[in-house]
Backbone bond lengths (Angstrom), bond angles and torsions (degrees), N, CA, C in turn:
res aa  C-N    CA-C-N  psi(-1)  N-CA   C-N-CA  omega(-1)  CA-C   N-CA-C  phi
1 M - - - 1.462 - - 1.527 108.85 -
2 D 1.320 116.90 139.75 1.458 122.33 -179.06 1.530 110.78 -60.49
3 N 1.334 116.90 142.11 1.468 122.20 -177.49 1.515 113.43 -61.51
4 D 1.331 118.21 -23.14 1.458 121.05 -175.77 1.530 112.88 -89.38
5 R 1.305 117.19 -3.11 1.457 120.82 178.27 1.519 109.41 -103.87
6 A 1.311 115.58 164.92 1.467 120.19 178.21 1.523 109.10 -58.16
7 T 1.305 116.86 140.75 1.455 121.45 179.04 1.518 110.13 -108.20
8 A 1.300 115.75 168.13 1.459 121.08 -179.36 1.525 111.43 -62.48
9 T 1.329 118.13 -21.94 1.463 121.06 -179.05 1.524 111.68 -85.77
10 G 1.322 118.70 -0.86 1.455 121.11 177.03 1.514 114.08 87.16
11 K 1.330 119.06 9.43 1.465 121.39 177.95 1.524 108.91 -83.69
12 Y 1.321 115.41 141.04 1.461 121.08 -179.80 1.513 109.26 -128.57
13 Q 1.330 115.41 150.20 1.454 120.54 179.22 1.519 108.75 -143.58
14 S 1.321 116.40 133.39 1.464 119.84 177.48 1.526 110.00 -75.71
15 L 1.321 115.03 163.06 1.465 121.72 175.73 1.515 108.62 -103.39
16 N 1.318 116.12 140.00 1.456 121.46 176.92 1.522 107.91 -115.36
17 F 1.329 115.96 115.24 1.464 119.74 -177.16 1.524 112.43 -58.71
18 A 1.325 118.05 -45.24 1.468 121.29 -177.83 1.523 110.85 -61.22
19 Q 1.323 116.65 -42.68 1.468 120.45 179.75 1.525 110.06 -63.46
20 K 1.327 117.34 -45.68 1.466 120.80 -179.86 1.531 111.24 -65.93
21 L 1.341 117.28 -41.61 1.464 120.02 178.11 1.525 111.28 -62.78
22 G 1.331 117.27 -30.90 1.460 121.29 176.89 1.522 113.05 -64.72
23 L 1.323 117.21 -17.08 1.465 121.91 177.83 1.526 112.58 -89.82
24 I 1.333 115.75 -9.72 1.470 120.83 -179.47 1.517 108.49 -101.05
25 H 1.330 116.53 120.05 1.461 120.48 -177.67 1.529 112.74 -110.91
26 E 1.317 117.35 -21.46 1.452 120.92 -179.24 1.529 109.46 -97.79
27 Q 1.322 115.16 161.77 1.456 120.44 179.49 1.526 110.24 -104.54
28 W 1.332 115.05 157.34 1.466 123.75 176.77 1.533 112.49 63.76
29 T 1.336 117.39 26.27 1.460 121.23 178.56 1.532 109.35 -127.51
30 P 1.327 117.34 83.75 1.465 120.72 -177.86 1.527 112.12 -57.31
31 K 1.333 115.77 138.50 1.465 122.58 178.81 1.521 109.08 -120.64
32 V 1.304 116.64 131.69 1.462 122.20 -179.34 1.519 109.38 -75.52
33 I 1.345 114.78 133.00 1.469 119.21 176.61 1.522 111.93 -116.19
34 A 1.343 117.26 -16.89 1.462 120.47 -179.45 1.523 109.39 -166.22
35 E 1.322 114.56 161.20 1.458 121.19 173.34 1.520 109.33 -130.03
36 M 1.323 114.79 148.51 1.457 122.14 173.09 1.522 105.89 -137.01
37 N 1.318 115.82 113.89 1.460 120.59 -173.63 1.528 107.89 54.50
38 D 1.314 119.00 -122.91 1.468 120.88 -179.69 1.526 112.82 -97.41
39 Y 1.348 116.43 10.32 1.461 120.35 -178.32 1.518 111.55 -101.46
40 Q 1.334 115.30 143.90 1.456 121.11 176.64 1.520 110.02 -112.63
41 F 1.326 114.89 144.94 1.457 123.53 173.44 1.518 105.58 -105.27
42 K 1.332 116.66 121.86 1.461 121.41 -173.99 1.526 110.27 -125.49
43 L 1.321 115.39 136.53 1.462 120.87 173.02 1.516 108.23 -100.54
44 V 1.332 116.03 144.85 1.460 120.47 179.78 1.526 109.19 -153.31
45 R 1.313 115.00 146.33 1.467 122.94 171.07 1.524 106.49 -105.06
46 I 1.319 116.44 133.79 1.463 119.29 178.23 1.521 110.25 -135.73
47 E 1.310 114.93 152.17 1.467 121.86 172.76 1.510 107.51 -158.10
48 G 1.329 116.36 136.81 1.447 121.25 -179.01 1.521 111.08 93.40
49 D 1.321 114.63 -158.13 1.456 122.97 -174.01 1.520 110.53 -99.63
50 F 1.332 117.06 138.84 1.461 121.76 171.63 1.524 107.17 -95.96
51 I 1.315 118.01 -162.84 1.461 121.66 179.36 1.527 109.49 -109.58
52 W 1.320 115.42 157.14 1.458 120.16 172.77 1.519 108.10 -67.10
53 H 1.328 116.44 130.58 1.455 120.82 178.79 1.524 109.83 -161.68
54 S 1.321 116.00 169.48 1.460 121.47 174.77 1.523 108.21 -146.23
55 H 1.317 115.10 167.68 1.459 122.12 177.00 1.528 106.50 -123.25
56 A 1.332 116.35 105.29 1.464 121.50 -171.82 1.522 113.56 -63.20
57 D 1.329 116.97 -30.06 1.459 119.77 -170.74 1.524 115.29 -109.45
58 T 1.325 118.64 0.98 1.458 118.62 -175.85 1.525 113.05 -153.72
59 D 1.316 115.12 153.21 1.459 121.91 167.95 1.526 107.47 -76.39
60 E 1.325 116.39 165.00 1.469 121.83 177.79 1.535 107.77 -137.59
61 T 1.337 116.45 127.94 1.456 121.09 -178.15 1.519 110.86 -103.75
62 F 1.332 116.05 128.72 1.460 123.68 176.09 1.522 108.12 -110.39
63 I 1.327 117.65 124.34 1.464 122.55 174.69 1.527 106.74 -121.79
64 V 1.336 117.00 118.31 1.464 121.21 -178.16 1.527 109.09 -84.38
65 L 1.328 115.88 121.47 1.458 121.83 177.17 1.522 110.96 -92.27
66 E 1.331 116.53 -40.29 1.471 122.51 177.50 1.515 108.85 -145.61
67 G 1.326 116.50 141.24 1.456 121.56 175.37 1.515 113.10 95.83
68 Q 1.341 114.38 -167.15 1.457 121.51 -179.10 1.519 108.93 -131.23
69 L 1.313 115.53 127.42 1.461 123.44 -177.07 1.519 109.36 -114.38
70 R 1.319 114.87 141.42 1.462 120.58 170.47 1.525 106.65 -118.69
71 I 1.314 116.24 131.91 1.459 120.27 173.90 1.515 106.40 -113.10
72 D 1.334 115.24 116.60 1.460 121.06 179.45 1.517 109.69 -88.09
73 F 1.340 115.13 143.76 1.451 123.70 173.51 1.520 106.57 -125.32
74 R 1.292 117.75 163.22 1.469 120.32 -179.65 1.523 111.31 -63.54
75 D 1.336 116.93 -21.65 1.460 119.90 -177.77 1.535 113.25 -121.85
76 G 1.340 117.06 22.13 1.460 119.31 178.73 1.512 111.58 157.40
77 Q 1.327 116.50 -160.98 1.462 121.60 -179.03 1.516 109.56 -158.23
78 V 1.335 114.89 163.37 1.452 121.76 172.91 1.519 106.74 -132.37
79 R 1.343 116.12 141.91 1.469 121.78 178.20 1.525 108.15 -113.69
80 L 1.328 115.29 134.52 1.456 121.86 -178.59 1.515 109.96 -125.13
81 S 1.324 115.66 138.33 1.462 122.72 174.37 1.515 108.75 -111.34
82 A 1.332 116.00 172.57 1.462 120.98 178.41 1.520 109.97 -53.17
83 G 1.328 115.89 134.23 1.446 121.39 -179.80 1.517 113.96 89.52
84 E 1.341 117.86 3.10 1.458 121.29 179.81 1.523 110.58 -115.55
85 M 1.336 114.47 156.98 1.463 119.76 179.23 1.514 110.60 -137.97
86 F 1.335 114.42 161.30 1.456 121.42 176.96 1.521 108.15 -149.17
87 V 1.330 116.37 140.30 1.459 121.75 176.34 1.530 108.19 -106.99
88 V 1.331 115.64 117.75 1.460 120.72 175.35 1.532 106.93 -84.11
89 P 1.332 117.54 120.43 1.468 119.73 -178.80 1.533 112.25 -66.11
90 R 1.307 114.87 149.61 1.472 120.06 178.47 1.518 110.82 -53.87
91 G 1.332 114.94 140.96 1.454 120.90 176.75 1.514 115.80 80.71
92 V 1.327 118.37 -5.53 1.470 120.88 -178.34 1.532 109.15 -88.99
93 E 1.322 115.54 121.80 1.463 120.46 179.15 1.528 109.42 -69.34
94 H 1.332 115.70 134.37 1.467 120.47 -177.17 1.522 110.11 -149.93
95 K 1.356 114.32 164.47 1.463 121.01 -178.92 1.523 108.37 -148.55
96 P 1.339 117.90 105.62 1.469 120.50 176.15 1.529 111.36 -67.99
97 F 1.334 115.07 148.63 1.457 121.88 177.26 1.527 109.13 -146.64
98 A 1.338 115.54 137.73 1.464 121.22 176.42 1.522 108.53 -135.34
99 E 1.328 116.22 118.15 1.474 120.33 179.33 1.520 110.86 -63.89
100 T 1.327 116.67 -41.66 1.466 122.65 172.66 1.529 106.97 -124.86
101 E 1.311 117.10 169.00 1.460 119.81 -172.82 1.532 112.95 -56.44
102 V 1.318 114.51 135.46 1.462 123.35 176.60 1.521 107.71 -121.21
103 K 1.326 115.56 141.27 1.459 121.88 175.23 1.519 107.29 -109.87
104 L 1.334 115.65 123.79 1.458 122.16 -172.57 1.518 112.35 -122.88
105 L 1.324 114.66 153.02 1.448 122.85 164.92 1.524 105.61 -111.87
106 L 1.323 116.68 122.40 1.463 122.60 177.43 1.522 108.58 -106.20
107 I 1.314 116.80 142.02 1.455 121.44 174.75 1.519 107.07 -126.38
108 E 1.332 115.02 121.53 1.458 120.82 -178.94 1.523 109.24 -159.38
109 P 1.332 117.34 161.96 1.455 119.57 -179.68 1.535 111.85 -64.00
110 R 1.310 115.60 150.27 1.459 121.82 175.68 1.536 108.97 -54.99
111 G 1.319 116.38 137.44 1.458 121.40 175.98 1.512 115.60 93.27
112 V 1.324 118.26 -6.09 1.465 120.21 179.52 1.530 109.28 -68.96
113 V 1.311 116.16 130.08 1.468 122.24 178.27 1.521 107.92 -85.90
114 N 1.339 116.53 130.73 1.472 120.32 -173.69 1.527 113.71 -61.47
115 T 1.312 117.98 -25.36 1.464 121.27 -179.86 1.534 112.45 -100.22
116 G 1.337 116.56 13.79 1.463 119.56 -177.95 1.514 109.64 61.10
117 G 1.307 117.37 -133.34 1.459 121.41 178.12 1.513 113.28 -95.57
118 E 1.338 117.55 8.24 1.464 121.29 -175.03 1.526 113.52 -78.64
119 G 1.336 118.12 -31.12 1.467 120.84 -178.30 1.513 111.71 66.63
120 G 1.329 116.36 -160.59 1.455 121.63 177.65 1.516 113.37 100.78
121 E 1.325 115.19 -176.68 1.462 121.97 -173.21 1.523 113.44 -67.40
122 R 1.299 119.03 -19.86 1.472 121.60 179.65 1.540 112.60 -86.06
123 T 1.337 117.37 -2.30 1.463 119.74 179.59 1.516 109.22 -69.67
124 A 1.335 115.80 122.57 1.466 121.78 -177.90 1.528 111.10 -93.30
125 V 1.314 115.37 156.46 1.459 121.59 174.95 1.521 108.64 -67.69
126 N 1.308 116.90 133.82 1.457 121.35 178.69 1.516 111.33 -81.78
127 D 1.326 116.46 156.13 1.468 124.01 175.54 1.517 112.82 58.41
128 A 1.331 117.38 34.21 1.472 121.69 174.57 1.532 107.47 -88.31
129 W 1.333 116.18 110.02 1.471 122.18 -176.53 1.522 111.67 -93.26
130 I 1.336 116.26 148.75 1.458 121.14 168.32 1.513 107.90 -127.57
């Protein structure tokens, strides 16, 4: 069992986003920090343009911890600053963009591929914990 989750001995430990983000050095590689039921909480650093993609079976939640994020849609965009969140509905094609580095918390079901069905070099390894 992960050290940051409750253990059989009844010990509990909080998670610190800044500490966990300090362990992430690469961009566009979400790292799992916790699970709740079938959902994973993932931290990621991003900068630049991602690829157009969608998730046919699930919504995807973006919570900006630091920086400014733009999520492009085929028919518009949304801009998020630190302390703001947005839920991309299932099946909606989108493309995150960050002019300068953004630190995000993503919430999505276990097993969701970050590039949807598009694949390619930006596809991250799933279930990578920090």
